[in-house]
N, C-alpha and C positions, 0 to 999 in steps of 0.2 A: 203728320207725315203725308206724303203724296200718295194718292190711291194706287199708283203703280208699285210703290214700295210695299204697301200693305198687301197687295196681291203676291208679290215676290216672297214676302215673309210668310204668308199663308201657305204657298206652295212648298217652301222650304220646310215648314213645320209638318205638313202632310207627308213630305218625303221622309222625314225622320220617323214619323209614326209608322209609315209603310215598312220601313227598314226594320223597326223593332217588332212589329206584328208578324211579318213574314219570316224573319229570322227565327223567331220563337217557335214557329210551326214548320221549320224547314225539314223535319223528319216525319211529318204527318200530312200526307197528301190529301186526305179527306178534309181535314180542318183548313188547310191552305186553300183548297178549292172552294170550300164553303165561304170563307172570308172573302176570297176574290169575287165570287159570284154575288155575294150579298152587298159588298161595299165598293168594289172597284169596277166590275163589269158594267154596272148600271150607270156609271158616270156618263155625262153627255159626250157626244162625239165631236170634240173640239181639239185643236192642236195641243193645248195645255193638258187636257185630260188624256189624250193619246200618249203623251210623254209620261204622265203619271202611271197609266196602265202598263206601259212598256217597262217602266222602272219596277213596278210591283211584280210583274210576272218573271222578271229576271232575278228576283231575290230567291226564288225557288224554281229555277229553270227546268229542273228534271220533271216537274209536275205540269208544266205549261208549254210543252213542245208545240202543240198546234197553235196556241195563242201567240207564241214567239214567231212562228212561221208567218202567221197572218199579219202580225205587226211589221215585220221586216219586209215582207213582200208588198205591203200596202202602198208604199211609195211608188212602186212601178206602175200602179194603176192611176196615178195622179197626173200622168202626162207631163206637160211642161212645168207643173207646179210641184215637182218632186221635192224641192227644197222645203216645202211646207211640212214634210214628214222627216226628212233627213236634214235636220238643222240643229246641230248642237250636241252637247255632251250626253244627253239622254239616249239618243239614237246610237251614238258610237259606244257608249257604255253598255247599252243593250246588246250590241254586237259582241263585245268582249265577253259579257256575262252569259249570253244565251246562244250564240251561234254554234258553239261546240256540241250542244245537245241535239241539234238537228241531225237527221240521218244523212249519210253521204250523198244520196241522190238529191236531197233538198239543198244541201250545201252547194253542190255543183250547179243546180238550177239557179240559185241565187247569184252565184258568181257569174254565170252566163248572162243573167239579166243586168248585172253591173256593167259587164263589157258592152252589151247591146245598147244600154241607155247612155252611159257616160262616154263611150267611145264613138258614138254616132257623129256623123258629119252634120253640121247645122247651117253651114253657109255664112256663119259669123265667127270669125277667128277668136274674138274676145270671149264669146259665150262658150265656144269649144274649149278654150284654155281653162276657164273657170270650172266647167263641167268635168273635164279630165282631172283637174286638181282634186275636186270633190270625190270623184270615183276612186282615185288612187288612195285618198284618205280612208275611204271605207275599207279598201283592201288591206291597207296597212294594219288595221285593227284585227283582221282575221288572217294575216299573212301566214301564220304557223299552220293553218288548215288548208292552204293553197297547195296544189300539186306543182311540180316543177314546170309543167306545161302552162299552167295558169299564171305562174309568176312571169314566165317569158312573154305570154300574151299581154299581161298587164303592163309590162315595161314597154312593149311594142306599141300598144294602144294609148296608154295613159301617162307613161313616163317612168323614170327610175324611182325605185323605192329609196327613201332617205336612209342614211346610216343611223342617224340619231332616232331613238324611240319617240313615238308620238303619244301624247295623252289626250283624252277627250277634253275639249274646251267649249265653254258656252259660246253662243252666236256672236256676241259683241267683243270677245277677246281679240286683241290684235288690231283693232280699228280705233279710230278716234271719232268722237261725235260731240254734240253739244248738250249732252244730258247734264242736268244740274242735280247733284245729290244733296240729300239732307245733311246739314252741318250745324244744326241748332245745338246750343250748349245744354238744352233741356230735352230729355227723351221722356215721353209719356208712355 
């Protein structure tokens, strides 16, 4: 197999393990926190490990409110590299699973930062279009927690909310590329 496939398979396996472990302790905050601190928090600070941490903390969101806040707000400190954090199903899934446990003031602050970052004028129409699309996508996943005023502001700054529901998608979905996938008749 190709090394990239090996990494993807490893991450998928770790994701399944995290799901099982944290679901099994979803009613025990002390044990959930112990497992998180011992096995997840110590992972290196990379894009992939950030996504795994976000996935882990949103399995028991009621126990990891501060960690969820830190993970979701982290992107706003990345400047123009925001997409390094908000890029894919893990971030959007984290919003769906964890945003509702944040207190109202924190939710309002996050939404304000989405407007500020994604609604900003950049002097490049193409970049503004992409950024607005991505900002609207974030708000779609938490729309049920937006106030009527925030919905109006979102539509004014970022565009209309789609009628069809949206589900989190991996980065590469919807595009075409020249990636060659393993099709050997023998799997080892």
